[in-house]
C-alpha positions as CSV (number, residue, x, y, z in Angstrom):
1,M,0.0,0.0,0.0
2,A,1.1,3.6,-0.6
3,T,3.0,5.4,2.1
4,I,2.9,9.2,2.0
5,K,3.8,11.7,4.7
6,P,3.4,15.4,5.5
7,F,6.6,17.6,5.5
8,K,7.9,21.0,6.3
9,A,7.8,22.7,3.0
10,L,10.2,25.5,2.0
11,R,7.9,27.9,0.3
12,P,7.4,31.5,-0.7
13,Q,5.9,34.2,1.3
14,A,2.4,34.7,-0.1
15,Q,3.2,38.1,-1.7
16,F,6.1,36.5,-3.7
17,A,4.4,33.3,-4.8
18,R,3.5,34.4,-8.3
19,Q,7.0,35.7,-9.0
20,V,8.8,32.7,-7.5
21,A,6.7,30.0,-9.2
22,S,8.4,28.9,-12.4
23,K,7.8,26.3,-15.1
24,P,9.6,23.0,-14.5
25,Y,13.3,23.0,-15.2
26,D,13.0,20.2,-17.8
27,V,10.5,21.9,-20.2
28,L,12.7,24.9,-20.8
29,S,16.1,25.2,-22.6
30,S,18.7,27.5,-20.9
31,G,17.9,30.2,-23.4
32,E,14.2,30.0,-22.8
33,A,14.7,30.0,-19.0
34,K,16.9,33.1,-19.3
35,V,14.1,34.9,-21.2
36,E,11.5,33.6,-18.8
37,A,13.3,34.9,-15.8
38,R,14.3,38.3,-17.3
39,G,13.4,41.1,-14.9
40,N,12.4,38.7,-12.2
41,P,15.3,38.3,-9.6
42,I,13.2,35.9,-7.5
43,S,12.1,33.5,-10.2
44,F,12.8,29.9,-9.0
45,L,14.5,29.4,-12.3
46,H,17.5,31.0,-10.6
47,V,17.6,27.8,-8.6
48,T,16.5,25.1,-11.0
49,K,18.2,26.6,-14.1
50,S,21.0,28.5,-12.4
51,E,23.2,28.6,-15.5
52,I,21.1,31.6,-16.5
53,D,23.2,33.6,-13.9
54,L,26.5,32.4,-15.3
55,P,28.5,33.2,-18.5
56,A,26.7,31.9,-21.6
57,K,29.3,29.3,-22.5
58,T,29.2,27.6,-19.0
59,D,28.7,23.9,-19.1
60,I,25.2,23.4,-17.7
61,H,26.4,20.2,-15.9
62,S,29.4,21.8,-14.3
63,T,30.0,22.1,-10.6
64,E,29.7,25.9,-10.9
65,V,26.0,25.6,-12.0
66,Y,25.0,23.5,-8.9
67,L,27.0,25.7,-6.5
68,K,25.2,28.7,-8.0
69,A,21.8,27.0,-7.5
70,K,22.7,26.5,-3.8
71,E,23.9,30.1,-3.5
72,N,20.6,31.4,-5.0
73,L,18.5,29.2,-2.9
74,D,20.3,30.3,0.3
75,A,19.9,33.9,-0.8
76,F,16.1,33.5,-1.2
77,V,15.9,32.1,2.3
78,K,18.1,34.8,3.8
79,R,16.1,37.5,2.1
80,E,12.9,35.8,3.4
81,V,11.5,35.3,0.0
82,L,11.2,31.7,1.1
83,F,10.6,30.3,4.5
84,S,10.3,26.8,6.1
85,E,7.0,25.7,7.5
86,N,7.0,25.3,11.3
87,K,5.3,22.0,11.2
88,E,4.8,19.0,8.9
89,C,1.8,19.6,6.6
90,F,0.1,18.3,3.5
91,Y,-0.8,20.8,0.8
92,I,-3.6,20.8,-1.8
93,Y,-2.6,22.1,-5.2
94,R,-5.2,23.1,-7.8
95,L,-4.4,24.0,-11.4
96,I,-6.9,25.3,-13.9
97,M,-6.1,25.4,-17.6
98,N,-8.6,26.3,-20.4
99,G,-11.5,25.9,-17.9
100,R,-10.4,22.3,-16.9
101,S,-9.4,21.8,-13.2
102,Q,-7.3,19.2,-11.5
103,T,-6.6,19.1,-7.8
104,G,-3.8,17.1,-6.1
105,L,-2.4,16.3,-2.7
106,V,1.2,17.5,-2.2
107,A,3.1,15.1,0.1
108,V,6.4,13.3,0.3
109,S,6.3,9.7,-1.0
110,S,8.4,6.8,0.1
111,I,11.6,5.9,-1.7
112,D,11.0,2.3,-0.5
113,D,7.7,2.4,-2.3
114,Y,9.5,3.6,-5.5
115,E,12.1,0.8,-5.2
116,N,9.5,-1.9,-4.4
117,N,7.3,-0.9,-7.4
118,I,4.4,0.3,-5.2
119,I,5.1,3.5,-7.1
120,K,4.9,2.2,-10.7
121,K,6.9,3.4,-13.7
122,H,6.2,3.4,-17.4
123,E,9.4,4.9,-18.8
124,L,13.1,4.2,-18.6
125,T,15.4,7.0,-17.6
126,R,18.6,8.5,-19.1
127,P,21.8,8.5,-17.0
128,D,22.8,12.0,-18.0
129,K,19.4,13.5,-16.9
130,E,19.6,11.5,-13.7
131,N,23.1,12.7,-12.9
132,D,22.1,16.3,-13.4
133,R,19.3,16.1,-10.8
134,I,21.4,14.0,-8.4
135,N,24.1,16.7,-8.4
136,H,21.5,19.4,-8.0
137,I,19.8,17.6,-5.0
138,K,23.1,16.8,-3.3
139,T,24.5,20.3,-3.7
140,T,21.4,22.2,-2.7
141,G,20.1,19.7,-0.2
142,A,16.7,20.2,-1.7
143,Q,14.2,18.4,-4.0
144,T,13.1,21.3,-6.0
145,G,11.3,19.2,-8.7
146,N,7.8,17.9,-8.0
147,V,7.0,14.3,-9.2
148,F,3.5,14.1,-10.6
149,L,1.8,10.9,-9.4
150,A,-1.6,9.5,-10.3
151,Y,-3.8,7.1,-8.4
152,R,-7.1,5.5,-9.0
153,N,-9.9,7.6,-7.6
154,N,-10.8,7.2,-3.9
155,N,-14.1,8.8,-2.7
156,K,-12.8,9.5,0.8
157,I,-9.8,11.5,-0.5
158,D,-12.1,13.3,-3.0
159,D,-14.4,14.3,-0.2
160,I,-11.6,15.6,2.0
161,I,-10.1,17.7,-0.7
162,E,-13.5,19.0,-1.7
163,T,-14.4,20.0,1.8
164,L,-11.0,21.7,2.5
165,T,-11.0,23.7,-0.8
166,T,-14.6,24.8,-0.2
167,K,-14.2,25.9,3.5
168,K,-10.7,27.2,3.6
169,S,-9.0,30.0,1.7
170,P,-5.9,29.2,-0.3
171,V,-2.6,30.6,0.8
172,Y,-1.6,31.2,-2.8
173,D,-4.1,32.0,-5.6
174,F,-2.8,33.5,-8.9
175,V,-2.9,33.2,-12.6
176,A,0.5,32.8,-14.3
177,D,1.5,34.6,-17.5
178,D,0.5,31.6,-19.6
179,G,-3.1,31.9,-18.3
180,I,-2.9,28.8,-16.0
181,S,-4.4,29.3,-12.5
182,H,-2.5,28.0,-9.4
183,S,-4.0,27.7,-5.9
184,L,-2.5,26.1,-2.8
185,W,-4.1,25.2,0.5
186,I,-2.4,24.0,3.7
187,V,-3.6,20.9,5.5
188,N,-2.2,21.4,9.0
189,D,-4.8,19.7,11.2
190,D,-3.2,16.7,12.9
191,K,-6.3,14.6,12.9
192,L,-6.9,15.2,9.2
193,I,-3.3,14.5,8.4
194,S,-3.5,11.2,10.1
195,Q,-6.7,10.4,8.3
196,I,-5.2,11.1,4.9
197,E,-2.1,9.0,5.7
198,D,-4.3,6.2,6.9
199,I,-6.5,6.1,3.7
200,F,-3.5,5.9,1.5
201,Q,-1.9,3.2,3.7
202,K,-5.0,1.1,3.7
203,E,-6.9,1.8,0.5
204,I,-4.5,3.0,-2.2
205,N,-2.7,-0.1,-3.5
206,C,-0.2,1.8,-5.6
207,T,0.5,5.1,-7.4
208,Y,1.8,5.8,-10.9
209,I,4.5,8.2,-12.1
210,A,2.7,10.4,-14.6
211,D,5.6,12.9,-15.0
212,G,8.9,13.0,-13.3
213,H,10.7,9.6,-13.8
214,H,14.1,11.3,-13.7
215,R,13.3,13.3,-10.5
216,A,12.1,10.2,-8.8
217,A,15.1,8.1,-9.9
218,S,17.5,10.8,-8.8
219,A,15.9,11.1,-5.4
220,A,16.3,7.3,-4.9
221,K,19.9,7.4,-5.9
222,V,20.7,10.3,-3.7
223,R,19.3,8.4,-0.7
224,S,21.5,5.4,-1.5
225,E,24.6,7.6,-2.0
226,L,24.4,9.6,1.3
227,A,27.1,8.5,3.6
228,E,25.3,9.9,6.6
229,K,21.7,8.8,6.3
230,K,19.0,11.5,6.5
231,D,15.5,10.5,7.4
232,A,14.1,13.2,5.0
233,A,16.0,11.6,2.1
234,D,13.8,8.5,2.5
235,Y,11.0,10.5,0.9
236,F,10.7,12.6,-2.2
237,L,8.5,15.5,-3.3
238,T,5.2,14.4,-5.0
239,T,1.8,15.7,-5.9
240,L,-0.8,13.0,-6.3
241,F,-3.8,13.4,-8.6
242,P,-6.9,11.2,-9.1
243,A,-6.9,9.6,-12.5
244,S,-10.3,10.9,-13.5
245,Q,-9.0,14.5,-13.5
246,L,-6.0,13.9,-15.8
247,E,-5.5,14.5,-19.5
248,I,-2.6,13.3,-21.6
249,L,-1.5,15.3,-24.6
250,D,0.3,14.2,-27.6
251,Y,4.1,13.9,-27.5
252,N,5.5,14.5,-31.0
253,R,8.8,13.8,-32.7
254,V,11.2,15.7,-34.9
255,I,13.9,14.1,-37.0
256,K,17.2,15.7,-38.0
257,T,18.4,13.5,-41.0
258,L,16.8,11.1,-43.4
259,N,19.5,8.5,-43.1
260,D,20.7,9.3,-46.7
261,L,17.3,8.8,-48.2
262,S,15.7,11.3,-50.5
263,H,12.3,12.8,-49.7
264,A,10.7,10.7,-52.5
265,E,12.4,7.5,-51.5
266,F,11.3,7.9,-47.9
267,L,7.6,8.5,-48.8
268,N,7.7,5.5,-51.1
269,L,9.0,3.3,-48.3
270,L,6.3,4.5,-46.0
271,E,3.6,3.2,-48.3
272,Q,4.6,-0.4,-47.4
273,D,3.1,0.0,-44.0
274,F,0.9,3.1,-44.2
275,I,-1.7,4.7,-46.4
276,V,-0.1,8.1,-47.2
277,E,-2.4,11.0,-48.0
278,K,-1.2,14.6,-48.6
279,Q,-3.1,17.2,-46.5
280,S,-4.0,20.8,-47.3
281,S,-3.1,22.0,-43.8
282,A,-1.4,20.8,-40.6
283,Y,-2.6,17.4,-39.5
284,K,-3.3,16.5,-35.9
285,P,-4.3,12.8,-35.6
286,E,-7.9,12.4,-34.6
287,R,-7.6,8.8,-33.6
288,A,-5.1,6.1,-32.7
289,H,-3.0,4.5,-35.5
290,C,-3.0,7.7,-37.5
291,F,0.1,10.0,-37.7
292,G,0.9,13.4,-39.2
293,L,4.1,13.8,-41.2
294,Y,5.6,17.2,-42.0
295,L,8.2,16.9,-44.7
296,K,9.5,19.5,-47.2
297,N,6.8,22.0,-46.2
298,E,4.0,19.5,-46.8
299,W,1.7,17.7,-44.3
300,Y,0.7,14.1,-44.8
301,K,-1.7,11.8,-43.0
302,L,-0.3,8.3,-42.4
303,T,-2.8,5.6,-41.6
304,S,-1.3,2.4,-40.2
305,K,-2.1,-0.8,-42.1
306,E,-3.2,-3.8,-40.0
307,N,0.1,-5.6,-40.2
308,T,1.9,-2.7,-38.6
309,Y,0.9,-3.5,-34.9
310,S,0.0,-6.2,-32.5
311,E,-2.7,-6.2,-29.9
312,D,-0.5,-6.4,-26.8
313,P,-0.4,-3.4,-24.4
314,I,2.9,-2.1,-25.9
315,G,2.6,-3.2,-29.5
316,I,-0.7,-1.4,-29.9
317,L,0.7,2.0,-28.9
318,D,1.3,4.6,-31.7
319,V,4.7,5.3,-30.3
320,T,5.6,1.6,-30.8
321,I,4.1,1.6,-34.3
322,L,6.2,4.6,-35.3
323,Q,9.3,3.1,-33.7
324,N,9.0,-0.3,-35.4
325,N,7.8,0.7,-38.8
326,V,9.6,4.0,-39.4
327,L,12.3,5.0,-36.9
328,S,14.3,1.7,-36.6
329,K,13.2,0.3,-40.0
330,Y,14.3,3.3,-42.2
331,L,16.1,5.9,-40.1
332,N,18.4,3.7,-38.0
333,I,17.0,5.1,-34.7
334,H,16.9,2.1,-32.3
335,D,17.1,3.8,-28.9
336,Q,15.1,7.0,-28.7
337,R,16.6,7.8,-25.3
338,T,20.1,8.2,-26.7
339,D,19.9,8.7,-30.4
340,K,20.9,12.2,-31.5
341,N,18.9,12.1,-34.7
342,I,15.6,12.5,-32.8
343,D,14.1,15.1,-30.5
344,F,10.7,15.4,-28.8
345,V,8.1,18.2,-28.7
346,G,5.3,18.3,-26.2
347,G,1.8,18.7,-27.6
348,I,1.3,21.9,-25.6
349,R,3.6,23.6,-28.1
350,G,1.3,22.8,-31.0
351,L,1.9,21.8,-34.5
352,E,3.4,25.2,-35.2
353,E,6.4,24.2,-33.2
354,L,6.9,21.2,-35.5
355,E,6.8,23.4,-38.6
356,K,9.2,25.9,-36.9
357,R,11.8,23.2,-36.1
358,V,11.7,21.8,-39.6
359,G,11.4,25.2,-41.3
360,S,14.5,26.5,-39.5
361,G,16.6,23.7,-41.0
362,E,17.4,22.2,-37.6
363,C,15.2,19.2,-38.5
364,V,14.2,17.5,-41.8
365,M,10.8,16.3,-40.8
366,A,8.3,15.9,-37.9
367,F,5.7,13.4,-36.8
368,S,2.5,14.3,-34.9
369,L,0.9,11.5,-32.8
370,H,-2.4,10.7,-31.1
371,P,-2.0,10.7,-27.3
372,V,-2.2,7.5,-25.2
373,S,-4.9,7.3,-22.5
374,I,-4.4,7.2,-18.8
375,E,-5.9,3.7,-18.7
376,Q,-3.2,2.5,-21.2
377,L,-0.6,4.0,-19.0
378,F,-1.9,2.2,-15.9
379,S,-2.2,-1.1,-17.8
380,I,1.3,-0.9,-19.0
381,A,2.7,0.0,-15.6
382,D,0.7,-2.7,-13.9
383,S,2.0,-5.3,-16.3
384,G,5.6,-4.3,-15.6
385,N,6.2,-3.2,-19.2
386,I,7.9,0.1,-20.2
387,M,6.6,2.5,-22.8
388,P,8.9,3.9,-25.5
389,P,10.6,7.1,-24.3
390,K,8.6,10.3,-24.3
391,S,5.2,8.6,-24.7
392,T,3.1,10.9,-22.5
393,W,2.9,14.7,-22.0
394,F,0.7,16.0,-19.2
395,E,-0.7,19.5,-18.9
396,P,-1.0,21.6,-16.9
397,K,2.5,21.4,-15.4
398,L,3.2,21.8,-11.7
399,R,5.1,25.0,-11.0
400,D,8.5,24.7,-9.3
401,G,9.2,26.8,-6.2
402,L,5.8,26.7,-4.6
403,V,6.8,23.8,-2.4
404,T,10.3,22.4,-1.9
405,H,11.4,19.4,0.1
406,L,14.6,19.9,2.1
407,I,16.5,16.6,2.7
408,Y,19.1,18.5,4.9
409,E,19.6,22.0,5.9
């Protein structure tokens, strides 16, 4: 059963919450983070993407970057932009995007649960991304990145959250520049805290990583590496959402070279496994097993033929169909986690971003995909299988900086 605990969050004074809150470190490049934080000296990007405060050619994985993150975090505390809660609490975090609301419980989850597969995974991780967060956590002493967990709905938890958010006022309540609303409530009543812990311990069999595999893996490895064990390092920062409130967006692909094929040769090869139809405008797949292809300033609809996929939980996924029948078959891309010929674009950026990446000459073509469902994610995680990399994109994203978990001070 799932073990969660309250914790003493490091968080902003209410008047600074909107300025501090920043997009997750892993959805912004260094250049985008620099622009995002421009004119805002207390953006949490100064902690999570601290290379923005160093010379432009600084290696983003250098010791200097992690030390700068620690320096900036300490400065925020010293200037009382951030403060530590005086008791262990849960928090309720509500996000509203385009009129759709999702409300989660902020808690620390057990590293033991992660290692014992009570917290279920659906993706593999990349060592370079793990090492980045390991170094960041160990240097700052803080888990600044929130892991987004999902669980199957529980009426008791739903009722508690509904009551609290109705009767209490949030400590933070603001709309960010991108139009997404963020609200945070404190759960500091000891009886209620115990009740929530007890429900998870007795009624929630498992939780699922929706977003944040690298953050979770890094937290686990930091715990194992600490010479002097810290109790706080046995847990990691999470926000848990009921599955019914979640929506998965498409996660699209851009390709940098055609593996020495001409445009015409590539299109001809695709006809072996797909029905290829030219489109008059950008094509966003309306159902599974259909793909958009943007190549040489033209959009195509690719419809999978029946022999391109199997009915097992992994084989039926569109990301698998694309991998087996295009990426590995014709483009020599066998490991999407490490191959430099492929990159990934979250659906929140729209098809315009795919056209931009190709139009700039950075990439030669792009694929738009239909999103997987939350039930597919649960089924695959329950079976112990792993999705191909970058299969899911969740929106809205949790903001960094509103709650931070200190593993040592």
